[in-house]
Rosetta silent file (secondary structure, phi, psi, omega in degrees, C-alpha in Angstrom):
SEQUENCE: MVIGPSFIPRSWYARTGKRQVDILCAALGLIVLMPLLLVISLLILATDPGPVIFRQERVGRRGRPFRFYKFRSMPVGTRNVAKDQLGHVQLTWFGRLLRRSNLDELPQIVNILKGDMSLVGPRPPIAAQEDLISLRRANGALECRPGLTGLAQVNAYNGMPLTEKAFYDGEYAARISLLLDAAIILRTFRYLAKPPPVY
SCORE:     score description
SCORE:     0.000 S_00000001
   1 L     0.000  139.392  173.174   -0.025   -0.033    0.002 S_00000001
   2 L   -84.879  127.938  177.858    1.290    3.490   -0.843 S_00000001
   3 L   -86.951  114.480  179.620    1.250    5.882    2.006 S_00000001
   4 L   -89.316  167.459 -176.480    0.115    9.295    0.806 S_00000001
   5 H   -54.692  -32.962 -176.995    0.700   12.779    2.265 S_00000001
   6 H   -65.260  -14.395 -178.472   -2.815   12.648    3.934 S_00000001
   7 H   -93.578    1.723  178.779   -1.583    9.849    6.174 S_00000001
   8 L   -64.907  127.445 -176.645    1.214   11.945    7.678 S_00000001
   9 L   -66.025  144.549  177.247    0.628   12.132   11.445 S_00000001
  10 L  -112.624   37.958  178.100   -0.234   15.495   12.935 S_00000001
  11 L   -64.209  163.559  177.323    0.719   14.741   16.516 S_00000001
  12 H   -60.702  -40.089  177.514    2.180   17.484   18.702 S_00000001
  13 H   -61.563  -52.023 -179.303    5.642   15.885   18.358 S_00000001
  14 H   -56.339  -36.261 -176.715    5.424   15.739   14.574 S_00000001
  15 H   -83.956  -41.894 -172.665    4.209   19.352   14.340 S_00000001
  16 H  -125.143  -51.676 -172.645    6.245   21.054   17.088 S_00000001
  17 H   -62.294  -37.674 -176.555    8.232   18.841   19.501 S_00000001
  18 H   -60.215  -41.053 -179.730   10.478   17.311   16.793 S_00000001
  19 H   -71.164  -32.455  175.118   11.810   20.726   15.862 S_00000001
  20 H   -66.484  -37.601  179.909   12.382   21.708   19.482 S_00000001
  21 H   -66.584  -43.496  179.338   14.261   18.431   20.120 S_00000001
  22 H   -59.325  -46.327  177.758   16.342   19.121   17.010 S_00000001
  23 H   -57.664  -50.428 -177.120   17.278   22.689   18.140 S_00000001
  24 H   -62.426  -49.976 -179.565   18.262   21.542   21.642 S_00000001
  25 H   -65.711  -39.604 -179.194   20.315   18.562   20.553 S_00000001
  26 H   -68.078  -35.236  176.426   22.018   20.369   17.685 S_00000001
  27 H   -67.411  -41.205  177.312   22.976   23.342   19.904 S_00000001
  28 H   -67.224  -41.776  175.805   24.349   21.069   22.609 S_00000001
  29 H   -57.232  -40.457 -178.790   26.177   18.946   19.987 S_00000001
  30 H   -64.296  -39.001 -179.103   27.746   22.044   18.433 S_00000001
  31 H   -69.160  -48.999 -176.907   29.087   23.185   21.871 S_00000001
  32 H   -69.092  -35.282 -176.615   30.341   19.801   22.904 S_00000001
  33 H   -84.836   -7.996 -170.941   31.803   18.874   19.530 S_00000001
  34 H   -55.773  -46.602  176.081   33.452   22.283   18.768 S_00000001
  35 H   -47.867  -53.485 -176.236   37.005   21.031   19.774 S_00000001
  36 H   -60.727  -47.245 -177.530   36.612   17.994   17.459 S_00000001
  37 H   -61.546  -38.778  177.984   35.293   20.152   14.641 S_00000001
  38 H   -68.160  -37.790 -179.643   38.274   22.562   14.903 S_00000001
  39 H   -67.810  -45.115  178.774   40.804   19.691   14.879 S_00000001
  40 H   -58.398  -47.125  178.936   39.141   18.145   11.877 S_00000001
  41 H   -53.857  -50.602 -179.968   39.122   21.462   10.073 S_00000001
  42 H   -59.538  -37.757  179.295   42.821   21.951   10.734 S_00000001
  43 H   -72.956  -34.504  171.309   43.728   18.469    9.494 S_00000001
  44 H   -57.465  -50.097  178.559   41.753   18.988    6.320 S_00000001
  45 H   -59.184  -36.237 -173.435   43.754   22.172    5.672 S_00000001
  46 H   -77.105  -30.570 -169.924   47.016   20.485    6.492 S_00000001
  47 H   -94.231  -24.987 -172.361   46.419   17.427    4.201 S_00000001
  48 L  -159.043   74.299 -169.952   44.714   19.144    1.238 S_00000001
  49 L   -51.574  139.043 -178.360   44.740   22.901    1.372 S_00000001
  50 L   150.838 -168.203 -179.534   41.335   24.362    0.162 S_00000001
  51 L   -61.043  135.439  176.814   37.754   24.754    1.554 S_00000001
  52 L   -76.507  -32.030 -174.107   37.105   22.768    4.735 S_00000001
  53 E  -109.217  126.852  174.175   33.404   22.561    4.075 S_00000001
  54 E   -88.259  125.674  178.348   31.905   20.860    0.978 S_00000001
  55 E  -115.387  137.332 -178.093   28.716   22.623    0.082 S_00000001
  56 E  -145.544  137.370  177.437   26.052   21.132   -2.281 S_00000001
  57 E   -74.957  130.607 -176.784   22.510   21.985   -3.231 S_00000001
  58 E  -126.891  166.678 -177.548   20.129   19.337   -1.912 S_00000001
  59 E  -101.286  122.314 -179.470   16.363   18.840   -2.059 S_00000001
  60 L  -105.740 -153.368 -174.601   14.647   19.464    1.264 S_00000001
  61 H   -60.230  131.934 -178.856   11.192   19.510    2.753 S_00000001
  62 H    55.172   27.600  174.071    8.381   19.818    0.127 S_00000001
  63 H    83.540    6.680  179.146   11.046   19.896   -2.620 S_00000001
  64 L   -81.368  137.207 -176.720   12.658   23.106   -1.641 S_00000001
  65 E   -74.349  151.085  172.879   16.328   23.394   -2.299 S_00000001
  66 E  -149.012  165.586  178.682   18.853   24.163    0.441 S_00000001
  67 E   -89.172  115.803 -168.507   22.649   24.352    0.943 S_00000001
  68 E  -102.593  137.791 -176.282   23.964   21.064    2.484 S_00000001
  69 E  -114.760  140.312  163.740   27.242   20.961    4.436 S_00000001
  70 E  -145.220  164.373  171.231   29.869   18.283    4.968 S_00000001
  71 E   -72.978  137.207  178.807   33.570   18.186    5.753 S_00000001
  72 L   -68.736  119.707  179.596   35.379   17.996    2.508 S_00000001
  73 L  -110.425   -9.280  179.588   36.756   14.445    1.959 S_00000001
  74 L  -111.454  158.385 -178.141   37.738   14.691   -1.786 S_00000001
  75 L   -55.572  152.993  170.575   40.505   16.617   -3.476 S_00000001
  76 L   -56.566  129.101  172.112   39.754   20.263   -4.554 S_00000001
  77 L   105.291   -6.968  176.221   38.207   20.146   -8.023 S_00000001
  78 L   -65.117  140.328 -178.638   36.245   16.945   -7.747 S_00000001
  79 L   -56.265  133.216 -177.803   32.972   16.972   -9.683 S_00000001
  80 L   -89.506   83.973  178.277   29.886   17.989   -7.613 S_00000001
  81 L  -137.333  177.425  178.387   27.494   15.177   -8.438 S_00000001
  82 L   -70.399  152.052 -176.499   25.720   12.306   -6.671 S_00000001
  83 H   -51.908  -44.167 -173.684   28.024    9.403   -5.559 S_00000001
  84 H   -74.666   -4.131  174.617   26.483    6.977   -8.096 S_00000001
  85 H  -102.467   -2.291 -173.875   27.353    9.342  -10.911 S_00000001
  86 L   -88.829  -17.255 -171.780   30.871    9.895   -9.780 S_00000001
  87 L    68.189 -142.902 -179.951   32.359    6.511  -10.545 S_00000001
  88 L   -65.067  119.385 -178.040   35.404    5.756   -8.560 S_00000001
  89 L   -82.214  119.120  176.678   35.491    8.224   -5.706 S_00000001
  90 L   -88.654  124.856 -179.064   38.927    9.670   -5.071 S_00000001
  91 L  -121.341  152.418  167.531   39.383   10.651   -1.415 S_00000001
  92 L   -73.918  162.035 -170.587   42.233   12.251    0.372 S_00000001
  93 H   -65.986  -34.914  176.220   43.936    9.980    2.884 S_00000001
  94 H   -73.720  -30.545  178.520   42.261   12.004    5.734 S_00000001
  95 H   -66.662  -35.687  174.329   38.942   12.113    3.812 S_00000001
  96 H   -59.988  -39.768  175.952   38.961    8.342    3.770 S_00000001
  97 H   -63.602  -43.265  178.968   39.135    8.367    7.582 S_00000001
  98 H   -57.324  -52.586 -177.457   36.365   10.911    7.663 S_00000001
  99 H   -58.282  -51.412 -176.567   34.128    8.836    5.396 S_00000001
 100 H   -53.036  -49.443 -177.775   34.901    5.611    7.187 S_00000001
 101 H   -85.921   -7.208 -178.190   33.901    7.127   10.613 S_00000001
 102 L    68.803   16.628 -178.678   31.025    9.250    9.174 S_00000001
 103 H   -78.449  -14.539  176.210   32.594   12.354   10.875 S_00000001
 104 H   -64.010  -18.445  177.756   32.390   14.162    7.509 S_00000001
 105 H   -73.522  -16.415 -166.703   28.592   14.446    8.301 S_00000001
 106 L   -58.654  -39.800  172.778   29.121   16.548   11.463 S_00000001
 107 L   -49.157  -19.243 -179.090   28.636   19.919    9.722 S_00000001
 108 H   -68.673   -9.151  173.215   25.085   19.067    9.126 S_00000001
 109 H   -61.525  -32.694 -177.378   24.445   20.064   12.767 S_00000001
 110 H   -76.672  -29.710  169.527   24.434   23.630   11.371 S_00000001
 111 H   -57.854  -44.917  178.963   21.816   22.458    8.816 S_00000001
 112 H   -62.280  -50.183 -178.849   19.704   21.232   11.663 S_00000001
 113 H   -59.488  -40.122  177.113   20.012   24.479   13.570 S_00000001
 114 H   -66.140  -20.147 -179.370   19.055   26.435   10.466 S_00000001
 115 L    94.122    5.587  178.474   15.890   24.296   10.060 S_00000001
 116 L   -70.326  -36.086 -171.866   17.012   22.757    6.708 S_00000001
 117 L  -135.105  177.690  176.026   17.323   19.357    8.233 S_00000001
 118 E  -129.521  166.987  174.785   16.322   17.273   11.316 S_00000001
 119 E   -65.078  -40.685 -179.870   18.194   14.764   13.373 S_00000001
 120 E  -125.682  135.845  174.877   16.048   11.936   11.882 S_00000001
 121 L   168.396 -176.676  173.639   14.323   11.872    8.454 S_00000001
 122 L   -65.320  139.166 -179.597   14.984   10.836    4.903 S_00000001
 123 L   -67.584  138.785 -173.575   18.524   11.605    3.683 S_00000001
 124 L   -75.442  120.418  179.161   18.469   14.671    1.389 S_00000001
 125 L   -82.419  169.461  168.598   18.898   13.894   -2.286 S_00000001
 126 L   -88.363  163.154 -176.818   20.327   16.114   -5.045 S_00000001
 127 L   -55.818  -32.792 -176.525   17.945   17.385   -7.751 S_00000001
 128 L   -69.443  -13.305  177.344   19.205   14.919  -10.291 S_00000001
 129 L   -83.231   61.753 -167.916   17.791   11.979   -8.211 S_00000001
 130 H   -67.032  -38.824  177.200   14.380   12.524   -9.774 S_00000001
 131 H   -58.004  -50.083  177.551   13.155    8.942   -9.244 S_00000001
 132 H   -62.449  -37.459 -177.933   13.748    9.001   -5.573 S_00000001
 133 H   -69.974  -30.991 -177.805   12.185   12.427   -5.175 S_00000001
 134 H   -69.046  -40.417 -178.556    9.156   11.303   -7.243 S_00000001
 135 H   -66.650  -42.887 -175.218    8.707    8.191   -4.954 S_00000001
 136 H   -69.595  -31.951  178.757    8.943   10.330   -1.822 S_00000001
 137 H   -68.704  -35.010  176.766    6.484   12.814   -3.104 S_00000001
 138 H   -70.431  -29.923  178.721    4.024    9.948   -3.734 S_00000001
 139 H  -105.794    8.154  173.221    4.316    8.451   -0.242 S_00000001
 140 L    91.656   -2.722 -179.820    4.477   11.619    1.741 S_00000001
 141 H   -66.508  -27.050  177.881    8.143   11.416    2.732 S_00000001
 142 H   -67.240  -13.172  176.517    8.945   14.696    0.911 S_00000001
 143 H   -74.700  -16.351 -176.492    6.767   16.476    3.559 S_00000001
 144 L   -88.197  147.952  170.219    9.486   15.662    6.180 S_00000001
 145 L   -67.979  137.880  176.288   12.662   17.627    6.815 S_00000001
 146 L   -56.507  156.110 -172.380   15.644   15.598    5.584 S_00000001
 147 E  -122.575  155.779  177.278   17.551   13.889    8.352 S_00000001
 148 E   -68.682  -35.864  174.168   21.114   13.305    9.560 S_00000001
 149 E  -139.891  170.106 -179.800   20.027    9.677    9.854 S_00000001
 150 L  -161.726  177.598 -178.771   16.832    7.786    9.022 S_00000001
 151 H   -62.940  -40.325  177.385   14.833    4.637    8.912 S_00000001
 152 H   -67.886  -32.165 -179.400   16.193    3.759    5.532 S_00000001
 153 H   -69.111  -38.031 -178.533   19.761    4.273    6.668 S_00000001
 154 H   -78.155   -6.756  177.413   19.538    1.988    9.635 S_00000001
 155 L  -115.160    8.208 -172.981   18.054   -0.710    7.446 S_00000001
 156 L   -68.852  157.287  171.111   20.368   -0.185    4.483 S_00000001
 157 L  -153.433  164.615 -174.356   22.434   -2.771    2.659 S_00000001
 158 L   -64.457  133.348  175.289   24.646   -2.683   -0.410 S_00000001
 159 L    84.763    6.493 -174.674   22.609   -2.459   -3.596 S_00000001
 160 L   -63.151  117.855 -177.573   19.290   -1.546   -1.793 S_00000001
 161 L   -63.372  153.741 -177.513   16.942   -0.400   -4.689 S_00000001
 162 H   -56.343  -36.376 -177.761   15.366    3.121   -4.571 S_00000001
 163 H   -64.619  -31.996 -179.653   11.933    1.668   -4.162 S_00000001
 164 H   -72.862  -42.942 -178.627   12.916   -0.026   -0.925 S_00000001
 165 H   -61.267  -51.124  178.631   14.646    3.129    0.384 S_00000001
 166 H   -65.902  -25.396  172.218   11.589    5.190   -0.447 S_00000001
 167 H   -61.741  -50.535  179.706    9.348    2.643    1.253 S_00000001
 168 H   -58.071  -38.589 -178.563   11.265    3.077    4.495 S_00000001
 169 H   -67.667  -37.218 -179.762   11.117    6.931    4.072 S_00000001
 170 H   -74.489  -31.831  176.269    7.352    6.782    3.562 S_00000001
 171 H   -64.638  -44.359  178.394    6.927    4.406    6.562 S_00000001
 172 H   -63.348  -41.044 -177.558    8.843    6.878    8.717 S_00000001
 173 H   -62.610  -33.559 -177.862    6.823    9.853    7.451 S_00000001
 174 H   -84.077  -14.444 -172.123    3.620    7.972    8.496 S_00000001
 175 H  -117.883    7.710 -171.355    4.933    6.865   11.970 S_00000001
 176 L   -44.664  126.062  176.813    6.838    9.939   13.225 S_00000001
 177 L  -162.803  165.551 -174.935    7.191    9.841   17.048 S_00000001
 178 H   -70.604  -36.021 -177.170    9.753   10.557   19.688 S_00000001
 179 H   -64.502  -40.617 -179.916   10.043    6.877   20.484 S_00000001
 180 H   -66.496  -44.995 -178.949   10.743    6.072   16.794 S_00000001
 181 H   -62.900  -42.430  178.075   13.312    8.875   16.538 S_00000001
 182 H   -56.789  -46.259 -179.321   15.048    7.627   19.698 S_00000001
 183 H   -70.162  -33.236  175.398   15.237    4.113   18.345 S_00000001
 184 H   -67.250  -41.939  178.350   16.619    5.180   14.989 S_00000001
 185 H   -64.597  -41.425  177.280   19.290    7.212   16.760 S_00000001
 186 H   -63.430  -37.436  179.240   20.221    4.410   19.000 S_00000001
 187 H   -71.059  -32.280  176.348   20.473    1.951   15.958 S_00000001
 188 H   -60.650  -50.998 -178.879   22.653    4.671   14.241 S_00000001
 189 H   -60.961  -38.770 -179.542   25.097    4.732   17.086 S_00000001
 190 H   -62.276  -44.440  176.292   25.150    0.876   17.058 S_00000001
 191 H   -64.633  -39.631 -177.777   25.980    0.952   13.357 S_00000001
 192 H   -66.595  -28.487 -178.585   28.704    3.601   13.808 S_00000001
 193 L   -75.616  -11.447 -179.245   30.227    1.509   16.601 S_00000001
 194 L   -70.767  140.078  179.145   30.843   -1.425   14.208 S_00000001
 195 L   -61.974  143.386  178.266   34.494   -1.900   13.066 S_00000001
 196 L   -62.154  154.429 -177.661   35.043   -0.699    9.548 S_00000001
 197 L   -63.766  150.397  179.031   35.085   -3.256    6.792 S_00000001
 198 L   -95.553  127.487  176.377   38.512   -4.752    5.861 S_00000001
 199 L  -106.410    0.000    0.000   39.385   -4.313    2.097 S_00000001
């Protein structure tokens, strides 16, 4: 069954509480993590001089574009496209560590404070990912703020098709609650605690 926008819950948490939790957690996170953010910034500059922050236009809530932030993990001059269009991704040696640990995602705390994103929600696509955006529009997931993590991410596996990702996004949009958000965040920490794969 396709979950349409009319099925999105209108609970107090979905309407107001979620945003308040986002602001509180992001503000505290920015204060606590500031030393780490500074160290990462200096190491990026030391290993590959250039911009510390990678900026890219992404599609946000209700299809509105916003400027998305990550720590730069690729050499200066790398094409600004979706990962699946980039082919073999060239990373700096420090960028490889950032990607493996997911620390490159930390600047999105600023996106959360600005209201572009939420702690939990569908990951923000680029405009060229039209199929994914269309699926999310159909199942109501595009009504959500994009998330730092989400239900699709904690259930992800290599080669997961777009239809399945969109299904999880739509399921999240229909079930938003504080308990679900807490469960997804805990599962995300469990995933991040796993040792990196050996190549």
